[in-house]
C-alpha positions as CSV (number, residue, x, y, z in Angstrom):
1,M,-6.5,-10.2,-17.2
2,F,-3.0,-11.5,-17.9
3,R,-1.3,-10.4,-21.1
4,E,1.3,-12.7,-22.7
5,S,4.4,-10.7,-22.7
6,T,8.0,-10.8,-21.4
7,G,6.6,-11.1,-17.8
8,N,7.7,-7.6,-16.8
9,D,4.1,-6.4,-16.8
10,V,3.2,-9.0,-14.1
11,V,6.2,-8.0,-12.0
12,E,5.4,-4.3,-12.3
13,N,1.7,-5.0,-11.4
14,D,2.8,-7.0,-8.3
15,H,5.1,-4.1,-7.2
16,R,2.3,-1.6,-7.8
17,V,-0.1,-3.6,-5.7
18,L,2.5,-4.1,-3.0
19,W,3.3,-0.4,-2.8
20,D,-0.5,0.5,-2.8
21,W,-0.9,-2.0,0.2
22,V,2.2,-0.5,2.0
23,A,0.9,3.1,1.4
24,I,-2.6,2.2,2.7
25,K,-1.2,0.3,5.7
26,T,1.2,3.2,6.6
27,L,-1.5,5.9,6.2
28,S,-3.9,3.9,8.4
29,E,-1.3,3.4,11.0
30,I,-0.3,7.1,11.0
31,S,-4.0,8.1,11.3
32,A,-4.5,5.6,14.1
33,V,-1.4,7.0,16.0
34,T,-2.6,10.6,15.5
35,R,-6.0,9.6,16.8
36,I,-4.5,8.0,19.9
37,R,-2.3,11.0,20.5
38,S,-5.1,13.5,20.1
39,T,-7.3,11.5,22.5
40,R,-4.5,11.4,25.1
41,A,-3.8,15.1,24.8
């Protein structure tokens, strides 16, 4: 899984995973908020 390199690959992978997680969390929160708003309205 891990390639021996300068270490930049590992950092980039961590950042990619982090951004994927942030995007998923944000999208789920947005969809939850829209669901709450639509049920209230």
